[in-house]
C-alpha positions as CSV (number, residue, x, y, z in Angstrom):
1,M,-179.6,-5.8,-213.3
2,P,-177.9,-2.7,-211.9
3,R,-175.6,-3.2,-208.9
4,T,-177.4,-3.0,-205.5
5,R,-175.8,-0.4,-203.3
6,I,-175.0,-1.3,-199.6
7,K,-175.4,0.9,-196.6
8,I,-174.1,-0.2,-193.2
9,C,-175.9,1.8,-190.6
10,G,-175.3,2.4,-186.9
11,I,-171.6,2.8,-187.2
12,R,-170.0,3.8,-183.9
13,D,-166.3,3.1,-184.2
14,P,-163.5,3.2,-186.7
15,D,-163.0,-0.6,-186.9
16,A,-166.7,-1.1,-188.0
17,A,-166.4,1.8,-190.5
18,L,-163.3,0.5,-192.1
19,A,-164.7,-3.1,-192.1
20,A,-167.7,-1.8,-194.1
21,A,-165.4,0.0,-196.5
22,D,-163.1,-2.9,-196.9
23,S,-166.0,-5.2,-197.5
24,G,-167.3,-3.1,-200.4
25,A,-170.1,-1.1,-198.7
26,D,-171.1,2.1,-200.5
27,A,-172.1,4.0,-197.5
28,V,-172.0,4.1,-193.7
29,G,-174.6,5.6,-191.4
30,F,-174.2,7.5,-188.2
31,M,-177.1,7.6,-185.8
32,F,-177.6,11.1,-184.4
33,Y,-180.7,10.2,-182.4
34,K,-179.8,10.3,-178.8
35,N,-182.3,7.7,-177.7
36,S,-180.8,5.0,-179.9
37,S,-178.5,2.3,-178.6
38,R,-176.3,3.1,-181.6
39,A,-176.2,6.8,-181.0
40,I,-173.0,8.7,-181.8
41,T,-172.2,12.4,-181.5
42,P,-171.4,14.5,-184.6
43,E,-167.9,15.1,-183.2
44,E,-167.3,11.3,-182.9
45,A,-168.7,10.7,-186.4
46,S,-166.5,13.4,-187.9
47,E,-163.4,11.7,-186.6
48,I,-164.5,8.4,-188.1
49,M,-165.5,10.0,-191.3
50,A,-161.9,11.3,-191.7
51,L,-160.6,7.8,-191.8
52,L,-162.8,6.5,-194.6
53,P,-161.7,6.1,-198.2
54,P,-162.9,9.0,-200.4
55,C,-165.5,6.9,-202.4
56,V,-167.4,5.8,-199.3
57,S,-170.5,7.9,-198.7
58,T,-171.6,9.0,-195.2
59,V,-175.2,9.3,-194.0
60,A,-176.3,11.3,-190.9
61,V,-179.5,9.7,-189.5
62,F,-182.0,11.8,-187.6
63,V,-185.4,11.1,-186.0
64,N,-187.7,14.1,-185.7
65,P,-184.9,16.6,-185.3
66,I,-185.2,20.2,-184.2
67,L,-184.0,22.4,-187.1
68,D,-181.3,24.1,-185.0
69,D,-179.9,20.8,-183.8
70,F,-179.9,19.5,-187.4
71,C,-178.0,22.5,-188.6
72,D,-175.5,22.2,-185.7
73,A,-174.9,18.6,-186.4
74,E,-174.4,19.2,-190.2
75,E,-172.0,22.0,-189.5
76,T,-169.9,19.7,-187.2
77,C,-170.1,16.6,-189.4
78,P,-171.1,17.5,-193.0
79,T,-172.1,14.0,-194.4
80,T,-172.7,13.1,-198.0
81,L,-176.4,12.4,-197.3
82,V,-179.0,12.9,-194.6
83,Q,-181.6,10.4,-193.6
84,F,-184.8,11.3,-191.8
85,H,-186.3,8.3,-190.0
86,G,-189.2,9.8,-188.1
87,Q,-192.5,11.6,-188.8
88,E,-190.8,14.7,-190.1
89,S,-193.0,17.4,-191.7
90,L,-192.9,18.4,-195.3
91,D,-191.7,21.8,-194.2
92,L,-188.8,20.4,-192.2
93,V,-187.8,18.0,-195.1
94,Q,-187.8,20.9,-197.5
95,R,-185.7,23.1,-195.3
96,C,-183.1,20.3,-194.6
97,G,-182.8,19.0,-198.1
98,P,-181.5,18.2,-200.7
99,N,-179.5,15.0,-200.6
100,L,-182.1,13.6,-198.2
101,I,-183.3,10.0,-197.7
102,K,-186.8,9.8,-196.2
103,A,-187.7,6.7,-194.4
104,V,-191.2,5.3,-194.1
105,R,-192.5,2.2,-192.2
106,F,-194.0,-0.5,-194.4
107,D,-197.7,-1.0,-193.8
108,D,-200.2,-2.5,-196.3
109,A,-202.7,0.2,-195.5
110,T,-200.4,3.2,-195.9
111,I,-197.5,2.3,-198.1
112,A,-199.0,3.7,-201.3
113,N,-199.9,7.0,-199.7
114,D,-196.5,7.2,-198.0
115,L,-194.7,6.8,-201.2
116,D,-197.0,9.3,-203.0
117,Q,-196.3,11.8,-200.3
118,W,-192.6,12.0,-201.2
119,R,-192.8,11.2,-204.9
120,E,-192.7,14.8,-206.1
121,V,-190.7,16.4,-203.3
122,P,-187.4,17.5,-204.9
123,E,-185.5,17.6,-201.7
124,V,-186.0,13.9,-201.2
125,D,-183.5,12.0,-203.3
126,A,-184.5,8.5,-202.2
127,V,-187.1,6.7,-200.0
128,L,-186.2,4.0,-197.5
129,I,-188.7,1.4,-196.6
130,D,-188.3,-0.2,-193.2
131,G,-190.2,-2.9,-191.3
132,S,-190.3,-0.9,-188.1
133,A,-189.5,2.5,-186.7
134,G,-185.9,1.7,-187.3
135,G,-183.1,-0.4,-185.9
136,E,-185.3,-3.1,-184.6
137,G,-184.5,-5.8,-187.1
138,T,-188.1,-6.2,-188.1
139,S,-188.8,-7.6,-191.6
140,F,-191.9,-7.6,-193.6
141,D,-193.4,-9.3,-196.7
142,W,-191.1,-8.0,-199.4
143,S,-193.4,-9.3,-202.2
144,K,-196.0,-6.7,-201.1
145,L,-193.5,-3.9,-201.8
146,S,-192.1,-5.1,-205.1
147,A,-195.1,-3.9,-207.1
148,F,-194.4,-0.3,-206.1
149,V,-190.7,-0.3,-206.9
150,D,-190.5,-0.5,-210.7
151,D,-192.6,2.6,-211.5
152,Y,-191.4,4.7,-208.6
153,P,-189.3,7.7,-209.8
154,K,-186.9,7.8,-206.8
155,P,-184.4,5.1,-205.7
156,I,-185.8,2.7,-203.1
157,F,-183.7,1.7,-200.1
158,L,-184.8,-1.6,-198.4
159,A,-184.3,-2.0,-194.7
160,G,-185.7,-4.0,-191.8
161,G,-184.6,-7.5,-190.6
162,L,-182.0,-7.9,-193.4
163,T,-179.1,-10.4,-192.6
164,P,-176.4,-12.1,-194.6
165,D,-178.8,-15.1,-194.8
166,N,-181.8,-13.4,-196.3
167,V,-180.6,-10.3,-198.1
168,A,-180.1,-12.2,-201.4
169,D,-183.8,-13.2,-201.4
170,A,-184.9,-9.7,-200.6
171,I,-182.9,-8.3,-203.5
172,R,-184.4,-10.9,-205.9
173,I,-187.9,-10.1,-204.8
174,V,-187.8,-6.3,-204.5
175,R,-184.9,-5.2,-206.8
176,P,-184.2,-2.2,-204.6
177,Y,-181.6,0.5,-205.4
178,A,-179.9,-0.2,-202.1
179,V,-180.1,-2.3,-199.0
180,D,-179.6,-0.9,-195.5
181,V,-178.5,-3.1,-192.5
182,S,-177.8,-2.4,-188.9
183,S,-178.8,-5.1,-186.4
184,G,-178.3,-7.8,-189.0
185,V,-174.5,-7.4,-188.8
186,E,-174.2,-7.1,-185.1
187,K,-172.8,-9.6,-182.5
188,A,-174.5,-7.6,-179.7
189,R,-176.9,-4.7,-179.8
190,G,-175.0,-1.7,-181.1
191,V,-171.8,-3.7,-181.7
192,K,-170.9,-4.4,-185.3
193,D,-169.2,-7.7,-186.3
194,P,-166.7,-7.3,-189.2
195,A,-167.2,-10.9,-190.2
196,L,-171.0,-10.3,-190.5
197,I,-170.5,-7.1,-192.4
198,E,-168.3,-8.9,-194.9
199,A,-170.8,-11.8,-195.2
200,F,-173.6,-9.4,-195.8
201,C,-171.7,-7.6,-198.6
202,D,-170.7,-10.8,-200.2
203,A,-174.3,-12.0,-200.2
204,V,-175.4,-8.8,-202.0
205,F,-172.6,-9.2,-204.6
206,E,-173.7,-12.8,-205.1
207,A,-177.3,-11.8,-205.6
208,D,-176.4,-9.2,-208.2
209,R,-174.4,-11.9,-210.1
210,G,-177.6,-13.9,-210.3
């Protein structure tokens, strides 16, 4: 099977960013949502981004941003990708893409429609499936998502309640393009633990080896 990519989200300091890079993560995420306990300013994120190795991607995470605020943040901190984690409109997504990851919350009743909504939108490069509104460490029944993944034309990122202890099972069940973790590698809310980051990445690598 293809290698599962790893995104460590909610990065707020250089030590956590470098721990993610050293552990083999493919991307780090910066939370530009002011109400999040993991919030960081674009100026702070830009300083961290300058310390990263060249092959580690960066992701700016927004929740229902105003277009002008989005543009200002992207000018200050031009990340590799953008992630929208709210109820953003199609118009806003189209104006802020491409290179955009659109997050949706898993719900039995709506997941099929949510995936269809973004299937043919060219500005959306990938869809992230979370167990909550984001950053709450809430999991869901991964087996109910697996049926949608194989035939979906865009990469699927899996998030929500992932930890070093369960991410291997999640990968075997869903076979996502990438896994995204935040609270599952923290020693306190908003404080990343380098040892947990390393353990998470190692678990992903082990799952890929079968």
